[in-house]
mmCIF file of the C-alpha atoms, coordinates in Angstrom:
data_MODEL
# 
_entry.id   MODEL 
# 
loop_
_atom_site.group_PDB 
_atom_site.id 
_atom_site.type_symbol 
_atom_site.label_atom_id 
_atom_site.label_alt_id 
_atom_site.label_comp_id 
_atom_site.label_asym_id 
_atom_site.label_entity_id 
_atom_site.label_seq_id 
_atom_site.pdbx_PDB_ins_code 
_atom_site.Cartn_x 
_atom_site.Cartn_y 
_atom_site.Cartn_z 
_atom_site.occupancy 
_atom_site.B_iso_or_equiv 
_atom_site.pdbx_formal_charge 
_atom_site.auth_seq_id 
_atom_site.auth_comp_id 
_atom_site.auth_asym_id 
_atom_site.auth_atom_id 
_atom_site.pdbx_PDB_model_num 
ATOM 1  C CA . MET A 1 1  ? -15.125 107.267 26.514 1.00 0.00 ? 1  MET A CA 1 
ATOM 2  C CA . GLU A 1 2  ? -14.200 104.651 29.109 1.00 0.00 ? 2  GLU A CA 1 
ATOM 3  C CA . THR A 1 3  ? -16.486 101.645 29.331 1.00 0.00 ? 3  THR A CA 1 
ATOM 4  C CA . ARG A 1 4  ? -17.281 99.337  32.216 1.00 0.00 ? 4  ARG A CA 1 
ATOM 5  C CA . ILE A 1 5  ? -18.561 95.802  32.430 1.00 0.00 ? 5  ILE A CA 1 
ATOM 6  C CA . ALA A 1 6  ? -21.987 95.727  34.031 1.00 0.00 ? 6  ALA A CA 1 
ATOM 7  C CA . VAL A 1 7  ? -24.589 93.079  34.784 1.00 0.00 ? 7  VAL A CA 1 
ATOM 8  C CA . VAL A 1 8  ? -28.174 94.286  34.773 1.00 0.00 ? 8  VAL A CA 1 
ATOM 9  C CA . SER A 1 9  ? -30.387 91.823  36.659 1.00 0.00 ? 9  SER A CA 1 
ATOM 10 C CA . MET A 1 10 ? -34.144 92.018  36.249 1.00 0.00 ? 10 MET A CA 1 
ATOM 11 C CA . THR A 1 11 ? -37.303 90.377  37.484 1.00 0.00 ? 11 THR A CA 1 
ATOM 12 C CA . VAL A 1 12 ? -40.381 90.617  35.296 1.00 0.00 ? 12 VAL A CA 1 
ATOM 13 C CA . LYS A 1 13 ? -43.801 90.049  36.851 1.00 0.00 ? 13 LYS A CA 1 
ATOM 14 C CA . ASN A 1 14 ? -45.904 91.889  34.261 1.00 0.00 ? 14 ASN A CA 1 
ATOM 15 C CA . PHE A 1 15 ? -45.612 90.032  30.972 1.00 0.00 ? 15 PHE A CA 1 
ATOM 16 C CA . GLU A 1 16 ? -47.286 92.928  29.145 1.00 0.00 ? 16 GLU A CA 1 
ATOM 17 C CA . SER A 1 17 ? -44.038 94.892  29.660 1.00 0.00 ? 17 SER A CA 1 
ATOM 18 C CA . VAL A 1 18 ? -41.888 92.326  27.833 1.00 0.00 ? 18 VAL A CA 1 
ATOM 19 C CA . GLN A 1 19 ? -42.355 93.888  24.390 1.00 0.00 ? 19 GLN A CA 1 
ATOM 20 C CA . GLU A 1 20 ? -41.183 97.291  25.679 1.00 0.00 ? 20 GLU A CA 1 
ATOM 21 C CA . LEU A 1 21 ? -38.289 95.607  27.510 1.00 0.00 ? 21 LEU A CA 1 
ATOM 22 C CA . ASN A 1 22 ? -37.174 93.878  24.319 1.00 0.00 ? 22 ASN A CA 1 
ATOM 23 C CA . GLY A 1 23 ? -37.372 97.230  22.518 1.00 0.00 ? 23 GLY A CA 1 
ATOM 24 C CA . ILE A 1 24 ? -34.992 98.719  25.089 1.00 0.00 ? 24 ILE A CA 1 
ATOM 25 C CA . PHE A 1 25 ? -32.612 95.786  24.623 1.00 0.00 ? 25 PHE A CA 1 
ATOM 26 C CA . HIS A 1 26 ? -32.707 96.356  20.871 1.00 0.00 ? 26 HIS A CA 1 
ATOM 27 C CA . GLU A 1 27 ? -32.011 100.088 21.326 1.00 0.00 ? 27 GLU A CA 1 
ATOM 28 C CA . TYR A 1 28 ? -28.897 99.327  23.405 1.00 0.00 ? 28 TYR A CA 1 
ATOM 29 C CA . GLY A 1 29 ? -27.898 96.204  21.480 1.00 0.00 ? 29 GLY A CA 1 
ATOM 30 C CA . LYS A 1 30 ? -24.452 97.459  20.483 1.00 0.00 ? 30 LYS A CA 1 
ATOM 31 C CA . TYR A 1 31 ? -23.473 97.489  24.177 1.00 0.00 ? 31 TYR A CA 1 
ATOM 32 C CA . ILE A 1 32 ? -24.982 94.107  25.135 1.00 0.00 ? 32 ILE A CA 1 
ATOM 33 C CA . MET A 1 33 ? -22.516 91.223  25.258 1.00 0.00 ? 33 MET A CA 1 
ATOM 34 C CA . GLY A 1 34 ? -24.986 88.555  26.323 1.00 0.00 ? 34 GLY A CA 1 
ATOM 35 C CA . ARG A 1 35 ? -28.396 87.889  27.782 1.00 0.00 ? 35 ARG A CA 1 
ATOM 36 C CA . LEU A 1 36 ? -29.866 85.085  29.866 1.00 0.00 ? 36 LEU A CA 1 
ATOM 37 C CA . GLY A 1 37 ? -33.552 84.671  30.576 1.00 0.00 ? 37 GLY A CA 1 
ATOM 38 C CA . LEU A 1 38 ? -35.034 82.142  32.973 1.00 0.00 ? 38 LEU A CA 1 
ATOM 39 C CA . PRO A 1 39 ? -38.774 81.560  33.293 1.00 0.00 ? 39 PRO A CA 1 
ATOM 40 C CA . TYR A 1 40 ? -39.851 80.717  36.825 1.00 0.00 ? 40 TYR A CA 1 
ATOM 41 C CA . THR A 1 41 ? -43.365 79.497  36.105 1.00 0.00 ? 41 THR A CA 1 
ATOM 42 C CA . GLU A 1 42 ? -44.074 78.367  39.677 1.00 0.00 ? 42 GLU A CA 1 
ATOM 43 C CA . LYS A 1 43 ? -43.782 82.001  40.809 1.00 0.00 ? 43 LYS A CA 1 
ATOM 44 C CA . ASN A 1 44 ? -45.224 83.547  37.601 1.00 0.00 ? 44 ASN A CA 1 
ATOM 45 C CA . LEU A 1 45 ? -41.933 85.400  37.137 1.00 0.00 ? 45 LEU A CA 1 
ATOM 46 C CA . ASN A 1 46 ? -39.105 85.791  34.620 1.00 0.00 ? 46 ASN A CA 1 
ATOM 47 C CA . ILE A 1 47 ? -35.516 86.448  35.672 1.00 0.00 ? 47 ILE A CA 1 
ATOM 48 C CA . ILE A 1 48 ? -33.257 88.155  33.114 1.00 0.00 ? 48 ILE A CA 1 
ATOM 49 C CA . SER A 1 49 ? -29.566 89.058  33.270 1.00 0.00 ? 49 SER A CA 1 
ATOM 50 C CA . VAL A 1 50 ? -27.860 91.228  30.658 1.00 0.00 ? 50 VAL A CA 1 
ATOM 51 C CA . VAL A 1 51 ? -24.085 91.686  30.489 1.00 0.00 ? 51 VAL A CA 1 
ATOM 52 C CA . MET A 1 52 ? -22.959 95.005  29.011 1.00 0.00 ? 52 MET A CA 1 
ATOM 53 C CA . ASP A 1 53 ? -19.689 96.716  28.079 1.00 0.00 ? 53 ASP A CA 1 
ATOM 54 C CA . ALA A 1 54 ? -20.685 100.382 28.003 1.00 0.00 ? 54 ALA A CA 1 
ATOM 55 C CA . PRO A 1 55 ? -20.033 103.807 29.470 1.00 0.00 ? 55 PRO A CA 1 
ATOM 56 C CA . GLN A 1 56 ? -21.557 104.094 32.936 1.00 0.00 ? 56 GLN A CA 1 
ATOM 57 C CA . ASP A 1 57 ? -24.062 106.751 31.841 1.00 0.00 ? 57 ASP A CA 1 
ATOM 58 C CA . VAL A 1 58 ? -25.372 104.418 29.110 1.00 0.00 ? 58 VAL A CA 1 
ATOM 59 C CA . VAL A 1 59 ? -25.867 101.596 31.634 1.00 0.00 ? 59 VAL A CA 1 
ATOM 60 C CA . ASN A 1 60 ? -27.601 103.996 34.028 1.00 0.00 ? 60 ASN A CA 1 
ATOM 61 C CA . THR A 1 61 ? -29.914 105.250 31.276 1.00 0.00 ? 61 THR A CA 1 
ATOM 62 C CA . LEU A 1 62 ? -30.843 101.702 30.240 1.00 0.00 ? 62 LEU A CA 1 
ATOM 63 C CA . SER A 1 63 ? -31.479 100.739 33.866 1.00 0.00 ? 63 SER A CA 1 
ATOM 64 C CA . GLY A 1 64 ? -33.613 103.838 34.390 1.00 0.00 ? 64 GLY A CA 1 
ATOM 65 C CA . LYS A 1 65 ? -35.766 103.037 31.356 1.00 0.00 ? 65 LYS A CA 1 
ATOM 66 C CA . ILE A 1 66 ? -36.211 99.474  32.562 1.00 0.00 ? 66 ILE A CA 1 
ATOM 67 C CA . GLY A 1 67 ? -37.162 100.699 36.034 1.00 0.00 ? 67 GLY A CA 1 
ATOM 68 C CA . GLN A 1 68 ? -40.022 102.724 34.566 1.00 0.00 ? 68 GLN A CA 1 
ATOM 69 C CA . LEU A 1 69 ? -41.692 99.625  33.120 1.00 0.00 ? 69 LEU A CA 1 
ATOM 70 C CA . ASP A 1 70 ? -44.676 98.281  35.037 1.00 0.00 ? 70 ASP A CA 1 
ATOM 71 C CA . GLY A 1 71 ? -43.861 95.078  36.912 1.00 0.00 ? 71 GLY A CA 1 
ATOM 72 C CA . VAL A 1 72 ? -40.139 95.137  36.103 1.00 0.00 ? 72 VAL A CA 1 
ATOM 73 C CA . ASN A 1 73 ? -37.408 95.623  38.726 1.00 0.00 ? 73 ASN A CA 1 
ATOM 74 C CA . SER A 1 74 ? -33.697 95.950  37.961 1.00 0.00 ? 74 SER A CA 1 
ATOM 75 C CA . LYS A 1 75 ? -30.369 96.230  39.727 1.00 0.00 ? 75 LYS A CA 1 
ATOM 76 C CA . VAL A 1 76 ? -26.932 96.926  38.254 1.00 0.00 ? 76 VAL A CA 1 
ATOM 77 C CA . THR A 1 77 ? -23.602 95.477  39.331 1.00 0.00 ? 77 THR A CA 1 
ATOM 78 C CA . TYR A 1 78 ? -20.386 97.005  37.951 1.00 0.00 ? 78 TYR A CA 1 
ATOM 79 C CA . PHE A 1 79 ? -17.005 95.343  37.549 1.00 0.00 ? 79 PHE A CA 1 
# 
């Protein structure tokens, strides 16, 4: 199956969702090339970017699961 490079960008406002978010990252770990997390304490917010090399349906499924978490927003950019 053909893979694509994707960047999944997230903002996390509800820190109670972080454990579930990390579980999703673990589930899709074989597709994740790298991850960057930046705490923005002044705004009570975390910004996370994940770079993936995966089939588009896998990226869409991961993004959909992330979007269901309370206080977490995500967007995907494909290359």
